[in-house]
C-alpha positions as CSV (number, residue, x, y, z in Angstrom):
1,M,49.0,44.4,106.6
2,K,52.2,45.4,104.9
3,R,53.5,46.8,108.2
4,V,52.8,43.5,110.0
5,I,54.7,41.5,107.3
6,A,57.6,44.0,107.4
7,A,57.7,43.8,111.2
8,A,57.7,40.0,111.1
9,A,60.5,39.9,108.6
10,L,62.6,42.4,110.6
11,T,62.0,40.4,113.8
12,F,63.1,37.2,112.0
13,F,66.1,38.8,110.5
14,T,67.3,40.4,113.8
15,A,66.6,37.2,115.7
16,G,68.9,35.3,113.3
17,I,71.6,37.8,113.9
18,A,71.3,37.7,117.7
19,M,71.4,33.9,117.7
20,A,74.5,33.6,115.5
21,A,77.4,31.8,117.0
22,D,80.5,33.8,118.2
23,S,82.7,31.3,116.3
24,I,82.2,28.2,114.2
25,T,84.6,25.3,113.8
26,F,84.7,23.5,110.5
27,P,86.5,20.1,110.5
28,A,89.0,19.6,107.7
29,K,91.6,16.9,106.9
30,N,94.5,19.3,107.0
31,G,93.4,20.9,110.3
32,D,90.1,22.4,111.6
33,V,89.2,25.9,110.7
34,T,87.7,28.1,113.4
35,F,85.8,31.0,111.9
36,P,85.2,34.1,114.1
37,H,81.6,34.7,113.0
38,K,80.8,37.5,115.4
39,K,84.0,39.4,114.6
40,H,83.1,39.2,110.9
41,Q,79.5,40.2,111.6
42,E,80.6,43.3,113.5
43,S,83.2,44.4,111.0
44,L,81.2,43.7,107.8
45,K,77.8,44.9,109.1
46,D,76.0,43.4,106.1
47,C,75.2,39.7,106.4
48,K,74.5,39.5,102.6
49,V,78.2,39.9,101.9
50,C,78.4,36.1,102.7
51,H,74.7,35.1,103.2
52,E,73.4,36.2,99.8
53,K,69.9,34.7,100.5
54,G,69.7,36.1,104.1
55,P,70.6,34.6,107.4
56,G,71.2,30.9,107.7
57,K,73.3,28.3,106.1
58,I,75.3,29.5,103.1
59,E,74.2,27.7,99.9
60,G,77.1,25.9,98.3
61,F,79.4,26.4,101.3
62,G,82.4,24.1,101.4
63,K,86.1,24.1,100.8
64,D,85.9,25.6,97.3
65,W,83.5,28.3,98.3
66,A,85.6,29.3,101.3
67,H,88.9,29.3,99.4
68,K,87.3,31.5,96.7
69,T,85.1,33.8,98.8
70,C,86.8,34.0,102.2
71,K,90.4,34.0,100.9
72,G,89.4,36.3,98.0
73,C,87.9,38.8,100.4
74,H,90.9,38.7,102.7
75,Q,93.3,39.3,99.7
76,E,91.1,42.1,98.3
77,K,91.0,43.9,101.7
78,N,94.6,43.0,102.4
79,M,93.7,41.8,105.9
80,G,93.0,38.4,107.4
81,P,94.5,35.0,106.8
82,T,95.4,33.9,103.3
83,K,97.8,31.0,103.8
84,C,96.7,27.4,104.5
85,G,98.2,27.3,108.0
86,D,96.7,30.6,109.0
87,C,93.2,29.0,109.0
88,H,93.8,25.3,109.3
89,K,95.0,24.3,112.8
90,K,95.9,20.7,113.7
C-alpha cells in the first residue's frame, strides 16, 4: 500500500512539473512582468525553492513576495534582474 501511495504522489508531482508553463506573465501597473518559469525550473532543479508546499500556486504570492523572494535570490546569487525596469516592461 505504501508503494502505491508513493507512486501516486510521484506521478502527481512529475505531472505538475511537466505541465508547468514555459513562461508566465503577471500584469502590473508599472509594466507587465514575464517570468521564465521553465528556465528557473531547469536551473534550480528544486521546485520547493519557490513552491514551499509543492507544485501549484505559491501561497502569498504577490508584489511583496516577488520583490523579497525573487529579487533577494537574484541579489544573493548575483545573477538575474534586480532593477525595476529589468522585470517590468511597458
